[in-house]
C-alpha positions as CSV (number, residue, x, y, z in Angstrom):
1,M,0.0,0.0,0.0
2,H,3.0,2.3,0.4
3,Q,3.1,2.5,-3.4
4,L,0.0,4.6,-3.5
5,T,2.1,7.7,-2.7
6,K,4.4,7.0,-5.7
7,D,1.7,7.9,-8.3
8,P,3.0,10.7,-10.6
9,E,-0.6,12.1,-10.8
10,R,-0.2,13.2,-7.2
11,L,2.5,15.7,-8.2
12,R,0.2,17.5,-10.7
13,S,-0.8,21.0,-9.8
14,D,-4.5,20.2,-10.3
15,F,-4.4,17.1,-8.0
16,E,-7.1,17.5,-5.4
17,P,-6.5,15.5,-2.2
18,T,-9.3,14.1,0.0
19,D,-9.4,13.7,3.7
20,A,-8.0,10.2,3.3
21,T,-5.1,11.2,1.0
22,V,-1.7,10.4,2.4
23,A,0.8,13.3,2.0
24,V,3.2,13.2,-0.9
25,D,6.7,13.0,0.6
26,L,8.8,12.9,-2.6
27,T,9.8,15.7,-5.0
28,R,9.6,15.1,-8.8
29,A,13.3,14.3,-8.9
30,E,13.1,11.9,-6.0
31,M,10.1,10.1,-7.5
32,Q,11.9,9.9,-10.9
33,H,14.9,8.3,-9.2
34,Y,12.7,6.0,-7.1
35,L,10.8,4.8,-10.2
36,G,14.1,4.4,-12.1
37,Y,15.6,2.3,-9.4
38,C,12.4,0.1,-9.4
39,S,12.9,-0.4,-13.1
40,E,16.5,-1.4,-12.6
41,L,15.6,-3.8,-9.9
42,L,13.1,-5.5,-12.2
43,A,15.7,-5.8,-14.9
44,L,18.0,-7.5,-12.4
45,V,15.3,-10.0,-11.3
46,G,14.8,-10.9,-15.0
47,K,18.5,-11.4,-15.5
48,V,18.9,-13.5,-12.4
49,A,16.0,-15.7,-13.5
50,A,17.7,-16.2,-16.9
51,L,21.1,-17.0,-15.2
52,C,19.4,-19.6,-13.0
53,A,18.1,-21.4,-16.0
54,E,21.1,-20.8,-18.3
55,D,22.1,-24.5,-18.5
56,S,18.7,-26.0,-18.0
57,Q,17.0,-28.1,-20.6
58,D,13.8,-28.5,-18.5
59,G,10.8,-27.1,-20.4
60,L,9.0,-26.0,-17.2
61,I,12.0,-24.1,-15.9
62,L,12.5,-22.4,-19.3
63,E,8.9,-21.5,-19.5
64,T,8.9,-20.1,-15.9
65,V,12.0,-18.0,-16.7
66,S,10.3,-16.7,-19.8
67,D,7.2,-15.8,-17.8
68,I,9.3,-14.0,-15.2
69,E,11.1,-12.0,-17.9
70,N,7.8,-11.1,-19.6
71,L,6.4,-10.0,-16.3
72,T,9.4,-7.9,-15.3
73,N,9.6,-6.3,-18.7
74,G,5.9,-5.4,-18.6
75,M,6.2,-3.9,-15.1
76,S,9.2,-2.0,-16.2
77,R,7.3,-0.5,-19.2
78,K,4.5,0.6,-16.8
79,I,7.1,2.2,-14.6
80,W,8.6,4.1,-17.5
81,Q,5.1,5.2,-18.5
82,K,4.7,6.7,-14.9
83,I,8.1,8.4,-15.3
84,S,6.9,10.0,-18.5
85,L,3.8,11.3,-16.7
86,L,5.8,13.2,-14.1
87,P,5.0,16.9,-14.4
88,D,7.8,19.3,-15.4
């Protein structure tokens, strides 16, 4: 749930918080760095999965690694979309 405060929309000048809105504790630059680090971490997870199966011939292992790589790539794309939405 702590990720709710990492939404780039919350940094927009026209964002209207409610009584339940948690305060934004990151500047634009800090949020950009945070999201960039998240993307790098996902890339490392995908690479580690690939290294674990490097010499494997087991179809299930190879399929699982492929699924992990697809998942981490998709999540990374979504993170970069968030970065592109950060206000100037």
